[in-house]
N, C-alpha and C positions, 0 to 999 in steps of 0.2 A: 594554294591550287599548284597543280602539277608544273613543274619549270623545268627548260632543258636549254640546252647550250643551242645558240642561235648560228649554227652554222660556222663557218671561219671567222665570223664577228669575235666569235668568244663571248658575246653578251648572253645573259642567261635571263629568258623570257617566259612568262606565262603559258600555258596553251591555247588561253583566250584573253584576246586584245581586244581594243574600242577603234571602229572604225568610225570618224567625225565623217563620212561622205553625204548622210543625210543631214545635210545644213539646216533642214528647217527646223531642229531643236531649237535653232538659234533664235527663232521666230517666239518661242516659248517663254516665259518668265525667267531672266538670265539668273538670277539668283536658284531659282531651283534646277535649273540646268547645271549648274556650277555643282549645287549640291549633290545632285546624281554622279557627275564626274568624281567628285572625293570619294563619293561613297564607292565607287568602282575600285579605285585605288585602296580603298580599304580592305576590300573582298580578296587583293590580290593581283589584281590585272596591273601590268606593268609595261604594255606595249601599246603606244595610242598613233594612229596613222590619222594623217591629217594631206591637204595640197594646197598650193598654191592658188589652184583654181576652186575651192571651195569657197565660195563669198563667207566671207568673217568668220571662217573657223580656226585662224589661224590665229586672228585676234583675240580671238575669245581663248583659248587657249591659254596664250600669253597672259591674258588678263588675270583669268582666276586659278590657274595651275601653276604660274610660274615660281611659285613659294615651293613646290613639290617637284621639283624639277628633277631632283638627284634620285627619284624613287620610279621612274620611268624611262623607257626606249622611246625615244621621240623618233616617227618617220612623215618625212614630207616627200611630196612628188612636186616636179617643175618641169618646164617644158614647153607648154602649151601657149599659145599667142594670148597676151591680154591687155585691154585697154591701160593706157596710162605707161607702159614702161616701155625702155627702148629694143629694138632688135626683133626681128621676125620668129614665128616658131621655131625652136630646136636650136636657135644660134646663139652661140657661146655668150654675146652680149644681153640677150635676154634671161639665159640661164643665171649666170652672174648676177643681175638685178635682180632675179627672183630669190634667189641663196641669199643675198643681202637684206633683203625684205624680210624673209623668211623669219631670219635670224634677229630682226627688228622687233616684228609685232609677236613672236613666240619668247621674247624676253629672254634669249639665251644666247651664250659665247659659242655655243658649237649645236650642231643638229647631228643625231646618232645614224640615221639614214636619209639619205635623200634618192630618191628614185627617179628617173626620168619617166614620166606620167604618157606610158602608152603611144610611143614613137614607132613609126614604120620600120621594118627592116632595113630599106633604104638607108632610112636617118641614120641607125646604128652603124651600117658598114661605112657609110660616108666620115663617121668619127667625130665630127667637131661638136657634137651636145655631149658624148661621152668624156672628152678631153675635157670639156668645161667643168664637169662632175669631180674629175681627177685634180682637175686644179684647183678648185675649191677644197677637196680633202686633202690635199699636201701643202695647203695654206692654213689647215686648222680649222674650218668653217665648217666641214661635214668631216663625220669619223669614216662612215663609209657608202658606197655607190652603189646603187642597184637599179633595178626596172621592173616597171609595174606592167603588165601586160601578159598575152596570151599566145596560145598555138606554138609555130615554126619560131615567130618573133623571138617570143620568150625563152624557148629552148636555146636559140641561137645566143642569147644574151646569157645566159648562166653558163656559156661553157668559155666565156670570155673573163681573163685573168683578172681584172678589175672589177668585175662586178663580184659582189658580196652578198645581195639580196634579191629575190624575186618576189614578187606579189601576183598572185595569179587566182584565177578562178576555180575552184575545187568543189562540187556540190554534186548532189544526187541528179541533179539535170543537167550538168555540165561538167562531165567527167573525162574531157577529151586530153585536159591537161596532165591528166593522172599518167596518160601514156608518154604523152609527146615531152612535157616538161620537167616533171617531177624525177624523172630518172637520171635527168643531165643534171639537174640540182644536187640529187644523192653522190653523183660520181666526183662533182665538183665542190663538195663540202658548202653549197650556198645554202643560206638561210631561206627560208620559205615561209611566206604569210598568204594563208588562203582567206580571198574575198569573196564574199557572199557564200558563207557556209551554209546559212539555212534557206539558200535558194531565192530568196525574195518571197517565201514562204508562198510557192509554187501552186499547194493543193488548195490555196484560199479562192473565191470567188475573183476574177479579174476586176469586177467594180469596185472591190476594197483598196485597189492599190491608187496611189497619189502621187503626181508629180515625179520628183527626177528619177525613179525609178519604173516607170510604168511601161517603156520599153522593152525593159529587162524582165520585167515582170509576164509581159503576154508571151513573150519566147517561153520563159520556163513552165508559164501556165500550160501552154500547148505541149510542150515536152510530157510533162510530168501526166497531163491525162492520156497522151500515147504509149507512156511506159504500162500504166494500168495498173500498178501494184495496190493493194489495199494494206489496212493496219493489220488486220488478221493475216497477212503472210508473215510477220514477224513476231506474234503473238503479243502485242501491244494492244493495251486496252485506255480507257479514259477518257478524257476530252480530245477531240482530233487534232485540234491546233497544236495542242501542247505537245501530243504522242509525236505527231511528225516533225513538229520543230526539234524533238529530242533525235528522234532518227536521222534527221539531215545533219545536224549538229558534230554527232557521235560518227556518221559515217566519213564527215571530214577530216575531225581528230584522230580517225583510225589510216588515213592515209600515209604510208611511208614518205616520209620527207617532209611531212608537214609540222613546222616548228610551232606555229601558232595562227590561230583562227580569229578572224576580226567582225564582230559583231556590232553592228550600229543602231544604236535605239534611242527612244527619248523618254522611256519609261525606266524609273529604277526597277520596277517590280520584276520585266520582263528581263531586265540584264541579271538579278539575281537569280531569276530561272535558268539561266546561261549557265550563271557559274554553279549551282547545282548540278546541272546535267553535265558537266565536265568533269564534275568530280566524278562519275560511272565511268568516266574514261571511254575510248572508241567501241563503237559496236564488236562484237564478236563475230568472228571471219565468216560463218556461215551466213548471216546477214550481210556483210559486205559484198560477197560473193552474189547473193541473190540481187542487189540493188545494181553491181556491174554487169551481169548477165543482161538483165532487163533492160538497161540501158541500150547495151550493143545490140540487142534483138530488136528494139523500137529503133533505132537509129542503123538500120540494115546496111545502109547505102553510105555511112561513116560522114555525113553530112552536118553534125552537130557539133559544131567547131567552139572551143571557149569564148563566150562574148568578153570583150575587151570594154 
């Protein structure tokens, strides 16, 4: 799998990573889920993204992947209020407690990247949350500090000296961060993780969407319908779901500044299909331009901001 230097972190990451946000996979047979994750590492994926607020995710990774800890870049997120932990949301006390708990659950001595999990611009400018992560970095508990979010707040974060990584939405129906966030990341050599690169399968019937992602899927499905592009516009043939998934992933991978696109799935065959798509590389410039122009035309008032 294609690997690149992850901005100023200096880490080497594959273009395709795994996102643990769809925690529903933990409700499946645990041994089967663990086998999927190990297969993913065998395929060359070496960035795994999780969060303190994803129920059971950190503990699951610690239980089943701790023996392969040296083979992947571990990214987690913190800051949102959680029951049972001291401190208010974005406070130094809560963030410090979450870092300590994450280390314990993940069974690791250090976390490669810890991101503030979509806090507001006000929280960032106040400084307490970021300072707590910087203190954890200086203590050796995490290696790099970052921010997960979108729009002007993510762009602001990307310009901060201590921020080494940004995770932000980049896909065919969520393109605003391409103009707002990615240029600042490139300018400051910030590592970029693109979330939702396959746009929550916005081309599918909304009735097929379930659980955690349904709110995102509704917006994305509506945008996709308004954009109005067809597979034949890109010369793609074959099964529509697979074709659109390929177009979407390769569009995200083609964006300047994106180092790794994270895909979450509970199905090893689906992930193997994504790996095969990644090996084709980004979409050709003409197809990227067509998708960019269609997005701009459909959002003529500039109201489609990145979905945090």
